[in-house]
C-alpha positions as CSV (number, residue, x, y, z in Angstrom):
1,X,26.6,-14.9,-9.8
2,X,23.6,-13.2,-11.4
3,X,23.9,-10.0,-13.4
4,X,22.3,-7.8,-10.9
5,X,24.8,-8.8,-8.2
6,X,27.3,-6.7,-10.1
7,X,25.1,-3.7,-9.3
8,X,27.0,-0.8,-7.6
9,X,25.8,1.3,-4.7
10,X,26.7,4.9,-5.0
11,X,26.3,6.9,-1.7
12,X,25.3,10.4,-2.5
13,X,24.0,13.4,-0.6
14,X,20.3,13.5,-1.5
15,X,17.6,15.8,-0.2
16,X,14.7,13.7,0.9
17,X,11.8,14.7,-1.3
18,X,8.5,14.5,0.6
19,X,5.5,13.1,-1.2
20,X,2.7,15.5,-1.8
21,X,0.0,15.6,0.9
22,X,-3.0,13.4,0.7
23,X,-5.2,14.3,-2.2
24,X,-6.5,13.3,-5.6
25,X,-4.1,12.6,-8.4
26,X,-4.1,14.9,-11.3
27,X,-4.2,13.2,-14.8
28,X,-0.8,13.3,-16.5
29,X,-0.1,14.0,-20.2
30,X,0.9,11.1,-22.4
31,X,4.5,12.4,-22.7
32,X,5.1,11.2,-19.1
33,X,4.3,7.6,-20.1
34,X,6.7,7.9,-23.1
35,X,9.4,9.1,-20.7
36,X,8.8,5.9,-18.6
37,X,9.3,3.8,-21.7
38,X,12.6,5.5,-22.6
39,X,13.9,5.2,-19.0
40,X,13.7,1.4,-19.2
41,X,17.3,0.7,-20.0
42,X,20.3,-0.5,-18.1
43,X,22.3,0.6,-16.3
44,X,19.6,2.4,-14.3
45,X,20.1,4.5,-11.2
46,X,17.3,5.4,-8.7
47,X,17.6,7.2,-5.3
48,X,15.9,5.4,-2.4
49,X,14.7,6.3,1.1
50,X,18.1,5.7,2.6
51,X,19.6,8.6,0.6
52,X,21.4,6.0,-1.5
53,X,21.5,6.0,-5.3
54,X,20.9,2.4,-6.3
55,X,22.4,1.4,-9.7
56,X,21.5,-1.8,-11.5
57,X,23.9,-2.7,-14.3
58,X,21.5,-5.1,-15.9
59,X,17.9,-6.3,-15.6
60,X,17.4,-8.3,-12.4
61,X,16.4,-12.0,-12.9
62,X,15.8,-12.8,-9.3
63,X,13.8,-10.4,-7.1
64,X,12.9,-10.6,-3.4
65,X,9.9,-8.6,-2.2
66,X,9.9,-7.9,1.6
67,X,6.4,-6.5,1.6
68,X,3.1,-7.4,-0.1
69,X,2.7,-4.1,-1.9
70,X,5.9,-4.7,-3.9
71,X,4.8,-8.3,-4.6
72,X,1.4,-7.1,-5.7
73,X,3.1,-4.6,-8.0
74,X,5.4,-7.3,-9.6
75,X,2.3,-9.5,-10.1
76,X,0.5,-6.5,-11.7
77,X,3.4,-5.8,-14.0
78,X,3.3,-9.4,-15.2
79,X,6.7,-10.3,-13.8
80,X,5.7,-12.7,-11.0
81,X,8.1,-15.3,-12.3
82,X,11.1,-13.1,-11.4
83,X,10.0,-13.1,-7.7
84,X,11.8,-15.7,-5.7
85,X,11.1,-14.5,-2.2
86,X,8.0,-12.9,-0.5
87,X,6.7,-11.7,2.8
88,X,4.4,-13.9,4.9
89,X,1.7,-11.4,4.2
90,X,2.1,-11.5,0.4
91,X,1.1,-15.1,0.0
92,X,-2.5,-14.1,-0.8
93,X,-1.4,-13.5,-4.4
94,X,-1.8,-16.5,-6.8
95,X,1.2,-18.8,-6.8
96,X,3.0,-16.6,-4.2
97,X,2.8,-19.4,-1.7
98,X,5.2,-21.3,-3.9
99,X,8.0,-18.7,-3.2
100,X,10.3,-18.7,-0.2
101,X,8.9,-16.7,2.7
102,X,11.6,-14.4,3.9
103,X,9.8,-11.9,6.2
104,X,6.8,-11.8,8.5
105,X,5.7,-11.8,12.0
106,X,4.4,-9.0,14.3
107,X,6.4,-6.8,14.2
108,X,7.8,-7.8,10.8
109,X,11.2,-9.4,10.8
110,X,13.4,-10.2,7.8
111,X,15.3,-13.5,7.7
112,X,18.5,-12.1,6.3
113,X,20.1,-15.5,5.8
114,X,17.1,-16.7,3.8
115,X,17.3,-13.6,1.6
116,X,21.0,-14.1,1.0
117,X,20.5,-17.8,0.3
118,X,18.1,-16.9,-2.6
119,X,21.0,-15.0,-4.3
120,X,18.7,-12.2,-5.5
121,X,19.7,-9.5,-8.0
122,X,17.4,-7.0,-6.3
123,X,15.5,-6.8,-3.0
124,X,12.5,-4.4,-2.8
125,X,12.1,-3.3,0.8
126,X,9.4,-1.3,2.4
127,X,10.0,1.7,4.7
128,X,9.2,-0.6,7.7
129,X,12.3,-2.7,7.2
130,X,14.9,-1.8,9.8
131,X,17.9,0.2,8.7
132,X,20.1,-2.4,10.3
133,X,18.5,-5.1,8.1
134,X,19.2,-3.1,5.0
135,X,22.8,-2.6,6.1
136,X,23.3,-6.3,6.7
137,X,21.9,-7.2,3.3
138,X,24.0,-4.7,1.5
139,X,27.1,-5.8,3.5
140,X,26.4,-9.3,2.0
141,X,26.6,-7.9,-1.5
142,X,22.8,-7.7,-2.0
143,X,21.3,-4.8,-3.9
144,X,18.5,-3.4,-1.8
145,X,16.1,-0.6,-2.8
146,X,14.2,0.8,0.2
147,X,11.0,2.7,-0.4
148,X,9.8,5.8,1.3
149,X,6.3,5.7,2.9
150,X,3.6,6.6,0.4
151,X,1.5,9.4,1.7
152,X,-0.6,10.1,-1.4
153,X,-2.0,8.2,-4.4
154,X,0.5,10.0,-6.6
155,X,3.2,8.4,-4.3
156,X,1.7,5.0,-5.1
157,X,1.8,5.7,-8.8
158,X,5.4,6.8,-8.6
159,X,6.3,3.7,-6.6
160,X,4.8,1.5,-9.3
161,X,6.7,3.4,-12.0
162,X,9.9,3.0,-10.0
163,X,9.5,-0.7,-9.6
164,X,8.9,-0.9,-13.4
165,X,12.2,1.0,-14.1
166,X,14.2,-1.1,-11.6
167,X,12.9,-4.5,-12.9
168,X,12.8,-3.7,-16.7
169,X,9.1,-3.5,-16.8
170,X,8.6,0.1,-18.0
171,X,6.1,-0.6,-20.7
172,X,3.9,-2.6,-18.2
173,X,4.4,0.1,-15.6
174,X,3.4,2.8,-18.0
175,X,0.2,1.0,-18.9
176,X,-0.6,0.3,-15.3
177,X,0.0,3.8,-14.1
178,X,-1.9,5.2,-17.0
179,X,-4.9,3.1,-16.0
180,X,-4.5,4.2,-12.4
181,X,-4.5,7.8,-13.4
182,X,-7.5,7.3,-15.7
183,X,-9.4,5.6,-12.8
184,X,-8.6,8.4,-10.4
185,X,-9.7,11.0,-13.0
186,X,-13.0,9.1,-13.5
187,X,-13.5,9.2,-9.7
188,X,-12.7,12.9,-9.5
189,X,-15.2,13.6,-12.3
190,X,-17.9,11.5,-10.6
191,X,-17.8,12.9,-7.1
192,X,-18.8,16.4,-5.9
193,X,-15.9,18.8,-5.4
194,X,-17.6,20.8,-2.6
195,X,-16.8,20.2,1.1
196,X,-20.4,20.2,2.0
197,X,-21.1,17.3,-0.2
198,X,-18.5,15.1,1.4
199,X,-19.6,12.5,4.0
200,X,-17.6,12.4,7.1
201,X,-15.7,9.0,7.1
202,X,-14.1,6.9,9.7
203,X,-11.7,4.2,8.6
204,X,-12.2,1.4,11.1
205,X,-9.1,-0.7,11.8
206,X,-10.1,-1.9,15.2
207,X,-9.5,-0.8,18.8
208,X,-9.9,2.8,17.7
209,X,-7.0,2.9,15.3
210,X,-7.5,4.6,12.0
211,X,-5.6,6.1,9.0
212,X,-4.7,9.8,9.3
213,X,-4.9,12.3,6.5
214,X,-1.2,12.2,5.8
215,X,-1.4,8.5,4.6
216,X,-2.1,7.0,1.2
217,X,-5.3,5.5,2.8
218,X,-6.4,9.0,3.9
219,X,-5.6,10.2,0.4
220,X,-7.8,7.4,-1.0
221,X,-10.7,8.5,1.2
222,X,-10.4,12.1,0.1
223,X,-10.1,11.2,-3.6
224,X,-13.2,9.1,-3.3
225,X,-15.1,12.2,-2.2
226,X,-15.1,11.6,1.6
227,X,-13.8,13.7,4.5
228,X,-11.6,11.7,6.8
229,X,-12.6,12.5,10.4
230,X,-9.0,11.8,11.5
231,X,-8.2,15.2,9.9
232,X,-10.3,16.9,12.6
233,X,-8.5,15.2,15.5
234,X,-5.4,16.8,17.1
235,X,-2.8,14.1,16.4
236,X,0.5,13.9,14.7
237,X,0.4,10.1,14.2
238,X,-0.1,8.7,10.8
239,X,-2.2,5.9,12.2
240,X,-3.7,7.3,15.4
241,X,-5.7,5.5,18.0
242,X,-8.9,7.4,18.7
243,X,-10.7,7.1,22.0
244,X,-14.3,5.8,22.1
245,X,-15.4,9.3,23.2
246,X,-13.7,10.9,20.2
247,X,-15.2,8.5,17.7
248,X,-18.7,9.0,19.1
249,X,-18.3,12.8,19.2
250,X,-17.0,12.8,15.6
251,X,-20.1,10.7,14.7
252,X,-19.1,9.7,11.1
253,X,-21.6,9.5,8.4
254,X,-19.8,6.5,6.9
255,X,-17.5,3.8,8.3
256,X,-15.1,2.0,6.0
257,X,-13.5,-1.3,7.0
258,X,-11.1,-3.6,5.3
259,X,-12.1,-7.2,4.9
260,X,-11.2,-10.3,2.9
261,X,-12.5,-10.6,-0.6
262,X,-15.2,-13.0,0.3
263,X,-16.8,-10.6,2.8
264,X,-17.3,-7.5,0.6
265,X,-21.1,-7.9,0.6
266,X,-21.5,-8.6,4.3
267,X,-24.0,-6.6,6.3
268,X,-23.1,-3.9,8.8
269,X,-23.9,-6.1,11.7
270,X,-21.5,-8.8,10.4
271,X,-18.7,-6.2,9.7
272,X,-18.8,-4.5,13.1
273,X,-18.3,-6.4,16.3
274,X,-21.2,-6.1,18.9
275,X,-18.8,-4.6,21.4
276,X,-17.4,-1.9,19.0
277,X,-18.1,1.7,19.6
278,X,-18.8,2.0,15.9
279,X,-22.3,0.7,16.7
280,X,-23.0,4.0,18.5
281,X,-22.5,6.1,15.4
282,X,-24.8,7.5,12.8
283,X,-23.0,5.5,10.1
284,X,-23.9,2.2,11.8
285,X,-27.5,3.3,12.6
286,X,-28.1,4.1,8.9
287,X,-26.3,1.0,7.6
288,X,-23.5,3.1,6.0
289,X,-20.7,0.6,6.7
290,X,-18.6,0.1,3.5
291,X,-16.5,-3.0,3.1
292,X,-13.4,-2.8,0.9
293,X,-10.7,-5.4,0.1
294,X,-8.1,-5.1,2.8
295,X,-5.3,-6.3,0.6
296,X,-6.0,-3.5,-1.8
297,X,-6.7,-0.5,0.5
298,X,-3.9,-1.3,2.9
299,X,-1.2,-1.7,0.4
300,X,0.4,1.2,-1.6
301,X,0.2,-0.7,-4.9
302,X,-1.9,-0.5,-8.1
303,X,-5.0,-2.1,-6.6
304,X,-5.6,0.9,-4.3
305,X,-7.8,2.4,-7.0
306,X,-10.3,-0.4,-6.6
307,X,-11.4,0.4,-3.0
308,X,-11.3,4.1,-4.0
309,X,-13.9,3.4,-6.7
310,X,-15.9,1.3,-4.3
311,X,-15.9,4.1,-1.7
312,X,-16.9,6.7,-4.3
313,X,-19.8,4.5,-5.3
314,X,-21.0,4.2,-1.7
315,X,-20.4,7.8,-0.7
316,X,-22.1,9.4,-3.8
317,X,-24.2,6.7,-5.4
318,X,-22.0,6.6,-8.5
319,X,-21.4,3.6,-10.8
320,X,-17.6,3.6,-11.3
321,X,-16.1,0.3,-12.4
322,X,-14.3,-1.1,-9.3
323,X,-12.1,-3.6,-11.0
324,X,-8.7,-2.8,-12.5
325,X,-8.0,-4.6,-15.8
326,X,-6.2,-7.9,-15.8
327,X,-6.8,-8.5,-12.1
328,X,-5.0,-11.5,-10.8
329,X,-7.1,-14.3,-9.3
330,X,-7.5,-14.1,-5.5
331,X,-6.5,-17.0,-3.3
332,X,-8.3,-18.1,-0.2
333,X,-5.7,-16.8,2.2
334,X,-7.1,-14.8,5.0
335,X,-6.3,-11.1,5.2
336,X,-5.6,-8.5,7.9
337,X,-6.3,-4.8,8.2
338,X,-2.7,-3.7,8.7
339,X,-1.5,-0.6,6.8
340,X,2.1,0.5,6.8
341,X,3.9,2.8,9.3
342,X,5.9,5.8,8.3
343,X,8.8,4.8,10.6
344,X,11.8,4.1,8.3
345,X,13.7,2.3,11.1
346,X,10.8,-0.1,11.7
347,X,10.4,0.9,15.3
348,X,6.6,1.5,15.0
349,X,4.4,-1.3,16.3
350,X,3.6,-4.2,14.1
351,X,4.3,-4.7,10.4
352,X,2.8,-1.3,9.9
353,X,1.0,0.1,12.9
354,X,-2.3,-1.6,12.3
355,X,-0.8,-5.0,12.5
356,X,-0.4,-4.2,16.2
357,X,-3.9,-2.7,16.0
358,X,-5.4,-5.9,14.9
359,X,-3.5,-7.8,17.5
360,X,-4.9,-5.5,20.1
361,X,-8.3,-5.9,18.7
362,X,-7.9,-9.7,18.6
363,X,-8.3,-9.9,14.9
364,X,-6.8,-12.7,12.9
365,X,-3.7,-11.6,11.0
366,X,-2.5,-13.7,8.0
367,X,-1.9,-11.5,5.0
368,X,-1.1,-7.8,4.4
369,X,0.3,-4.5,2.9
């Protein structure tokens, strides 16, 4: 029995704290990073999305990540060796294919028996995991931390810090979040702060689906100095499906689309299907189609700052460095354009709504979030 299996679950009444609306992340004073270092001790208790206070009595030695963003964060914090289980869509990370795949499919399903068989000290679960799955894992004596949906870049930073505290990687998390904050501050300094200078941006997921303003992707667009056209559409969905008529009437100045790492320099005609309504927009006519790494923009994890910088450079002709330090080598695994859903019970379509989007659009889906 591993040390983390002695972790206790304390059920408490917690008010669910909503993440701040989409927007740029303000730089934080150095004292906050010192706090993160001091917090890296065990036992540690953190509240999760299920209104449960999760207590780990000791540093986990075996970690299962049920979504790619948690896996990306563990890789970024230099603790990939502790990860024994990953999602099907997290195998794009170097050496991740050597781990046991415990979740995947469209919509995403978790193999509870496989997770239990790995005897993990900690399971990091996205908001898309069904509540019944979390309950089954906890009934089997597994410690599960379930994350809320990230709706801002600040939320992504906090998720990174939380994973650091839970896994005993506070120093690495403090360094990573400090670099994220520095990058966001550099982007904020480089782009105009007036609405009139912001190009109107459509994030193209396929079949009309896009990221709304109340998502971390929408926050990334705004932080990069763009105006998300989804904010001008009357919808309450985090990832709405816009009609062809709406897309044409909104007529974005720039279209952003997620692609695999080897297609970042592709031309607009190669990025947009001949049948796509995007070809009827000003953005396409002027060649303003911006490709970003889908594994970075669609995952609430540290690498989100890279597509932000790439977008800022394209929107405003800046020269911000687009590479986060110590970037892990990419694998050749294909990627998809599937961002997460906000449905905590996992009832939204797909592993995140855009997984279904890409299925509808006929896109190839292999790796994600």
